[in-house]
ZAMITOR-116363 format. One record per residue (C-alpha): residue number from 0; residue in one letter; z, x, y. Coordinates in Angstrom, 1 decimal. Each point is the difference from the previous one (the first is absolute). Layout:
// ZAMITOR-116363
- resi  resn  w  u  v
- NUM  A  Z  X  Y;
...
//
This chain:
// ZAMITOR-116363
- resi  resn  w  u  v
- 0  M  20.3  -6.7  40.0;
- 1  N  -3.0  -1.3  1.7;
- 2  T  -1.9  -2.1  -2.7;
- 3  L  -2.8  -0.8  2.3;
- 4  S  -1.2  3.6  -0.7;
- 5  Y  -0.8  -0.7  -3.5;
- 6  K  -3.6  -1.6  -0.4;
- 7  T  -1.6  -0.6  -3.2;
- 8  V  -3.5  1.5  0.3;
- 9  S  -2.9  -1.5  -2.0;
- 10  A  -2.9  1.9  -0.6;
- 11  T  -3.5  -1.5  0.8;
- 12  K  -3.4  0.9  -1.2;
- 13  E  -0.7  1.8  3.4;
- 14  T  3.3  2.1  0.1;
- 15  A  -0.1  0.9  -3.7;
- 16  N  -0.6  3.8  -0.5;
- 17  K  -2.7  -0.6  -2.6;
- 18  Q  -1.4  3.2  -2.1;
- 19  W  -2.5  0.5  -2.6;
- 20  L  1.2  1.3  -3.2;
- 21  V  -2.0  1.2  -3.0;
- 22  I  1.4  -0.4  -3.6;
- 23  D  -1.7  1.3  -3.1;
- 24  A  0.2  -2.3  -2.9;
- 25  E  -0.9  2.5  -2.7;
- 26  G  2.2  -0.5  -2.9;
- 27  E  2.5  -2.4  1.5;
- 28  V  1.1  -3.2  -1.7;
- 29  L  -1.6  -2.9  1.7;
- 30  G  3.0  -2.0  0.8;
- 31  R  2.1  2.7  1.4;
- 32  L  -2.9  1.0  2.1;
- 33  A  -0.5  -3.5  1.3;
- 34  S  3.6  -0.5  0.8;
- 35  K  0.2  3.0  2.1;
- 36  V  -3.4  -0.7  1.7;
- 37  A  1.3  -3.5  0.8;
- 38  I  3.3  1.5  1.7;
- 39  L  -2.2  2.2  2.2;
- 40  L  -2.4  -2.9  0.8;
- 41  R  3.0  -2.2  0.9;
- 42  G  1.8  2.6  2.0;
- 43  K  3.3  -0.2  -1.9;
- 44  H  0.3  3.8  0.0;
- 45  K  0.5  -0.1  3.9;
- 46  T  3.0  -0.4  1.9;
- 47  C  -1.8  -2.5  2.5;
- 48  F  -1.0  -2.4  -2.9;
- 49  T  -0.3  -3.7  1.1;
- 50  P  -0.8  -2.4  -2.6;
- 51  H  -2.4  -2.2  1.8;
- 52  A  -2.1  2.8  1.5;
- 53  D  -2.5  2.4  -1.1;
- 54  C  1.7  3.3  0.5;
- 55  G  -0.9  1.7  -3.1;
- 56  D  -2.6  3.0  -0.4;
- 57  Y  -3.8  0.1  -1.2;
- 58  V  0.0  1.2  -3.5;
- 59  I  -3.0  1.7  -1.7;
- 60  V  0.0  0.1  -3.7;
- 61  I  -2.2  2.7  -1.6;
- 62  N  -1.0  0.5  -3.6;
- 63  A  0.8  -3.7  -0.8;
- 64  E  -1.9  0.2  -3.3;
- 65  K  2.6  2.6  -1.4;
- 66  V  2.9  -2.3  0.2;
- 67  R  2.1  -0.4  -3.1;
- 68  L  1.0  -3.3  -1.9;
- 69  T  3.0  0.1  -2.5;
- 70  G  0.0  -1.6  -3.4;
- 71  K  -2.7  -2.3  -1.1;
- 72  K  -0.8  -1.1  3.6;
- 73  L  -3.4  1.5  -0.1;
- 74  T  -1.2  -2.6  -2.6;
- 75  D  2.5  -2.8  0.1;
- 76  K  0.6  -0.7  3.8;
- 77  Q  -2.2  -2.5  1.5;
- 78  Y  -1.2  -0.6  3.5;
- 79  I  -0.8  -3.6  0.3;
- 80  H  -2.1  -1.7  2.8;
- 81  H  -1.8  -3.4  0.5;
- 82  T  -3.5  -0.4  1.1;
- 83  G  0.8  -3.5  1.6;
- 84  H  -2.2  -1.7  -2.3;
- 85  P  1.2  -2.2  -3.0;
- 86  G  0.9  2.1  -2.9;
- 87  G  -0.4  3.2  2.2;
- 88  Q  3.1  1.8  -1.0;
- 89  R  -0.9  3.6  -0.9;
- 90  A  2.1  3.0  -1.3;
- 91  R  -0.6  3.8  0.2;
- 92  T  1.9  2.8  -1.6;
- 93  P  0.8  3.1  2.0;
- 94  R  -2.4  2.0  -2.3;
- 95  Q  -2.8  -2.3  1.3;
- 96  L  1.1  0.3  3.6;
- 97  L  0.1  3.8  -0.3;
- 98  A  -3.6  0.0  -1.4;
- 99  T  -1.4  -2.2  3.1;
- 100  K  2.5  0.1  2.8;
- 101  P  2.5  3.0  -0.4;
- 102  F  1.6  -0.5  3.4;
- 103  A  0.7  -3.8  -0.8;
- 104  L  2.9  1.0  -2.3;
- 105  V  1.9  1.8  2.9;
- 106  E  -0.9  -2.9  2.5;
- 107  E  1.2  -2.9  -2.2;
- 108  A  3.4  1.7  -0.9;
- 109  V  0.7  0.7  3.7;
- 110  R  -1.3  -3.4  1.2;
- 111  G  2.7  -1.6  -2.5;
- 112  M  2.8  1.9  1.4;
- 113  L  -0.6  -1.0  3.7;
- 114  P  1.1  -3.3  1.7;
- 115  K  -2.2  -3.0  -0.9;
- 116  N  -0.5  -1.1  3.4;
- 117  T  -2.2  1.0  3.3;
- 118  L  2.0  3.1  0.4;
- 119  G  -0.5  1.0  -3.5;
- 120  R  -3.9  -0.5  0.4;
- 121  E  0.1  2.1  3.2;
- 122  L  2.1  2.9  -1.7;
- 123  F  -2.7  0.0  -2.9;
- 124  R  -2.6  1.0  2.3;
- 125  N  1.9  3.2  0.8;
- 126  L  -0.7  1.2  -3.5;
- 127  K  -2.8  2.1  -0.8;
- 128  V  -0.8  0.7  -3.6;
- 129  F  -2.8  2.6  -1.1;
- 130  V  -1.2  1.1  -3.3;
- 131  G  -0.2  3.8  -0.2;
- 132  P  1.8  2.6  2.4;
- 133  E  -2.2  -0.6  2.9;
- 134  H  0.6  -2.8  2.9;
- 135  N  -1.7  -0.6  3.2;
- 136  H  3.2  -0.1  2.3;
- 137  E  -0.1  3.8  1.0;
- 138  A  -0.1  -1.0  3.7;
- 139  Q  3.4  -1.5  -0.2;
- 140  Q  1.6  3.3  -1.1;
- 141  P  2.0  -1.6  -2.8;
- 142  K  3.0  1.5  -1.4;
- 143  T  0.2  0.9  -3.7;
- 144  I  3.2  -0.9  -1.6;
- 145  K  1.3  0.5  -3.6;
- 146  F  0.9  -3.1  -2.0;
- 147  N  3.5  1.7  -0.5;
- 148  E  0.7  0.1  3.6;
- 149  I  -0.4  -3.8  0.5;
- 150  K  3.6  -1.7  0.1;
//
């Protein structure tokens, strides 16, 4: 047997077959939706997955304001950030975020499930979240997929 014929093939950003996918978030649980979107962004659903390369797809999430939170997370969960000034720690609940920036709930949940390095920041740029059923990426001819079809 010729062992030299077996080569490990690593996908690169240029050779990755990237697609545009649309996911409807209406009625979906936030954490379950975010984990599926993170898998699609990372490219773990593809056979050519390479951990150090951006080989995932572009994901468009529509109806972000209609996502569900289970239990008492709508009032009890807190998103904490710091302004950078002394005593500048601020906290917001998901209810407050939904009133001002409904897309931020999905973005924060997905960002937390991506790697915390330069690759994760690059992958996060492939996520587009929209409030309502309309999006402005029709030119890319995105493929609509059902939430249950994602493995």
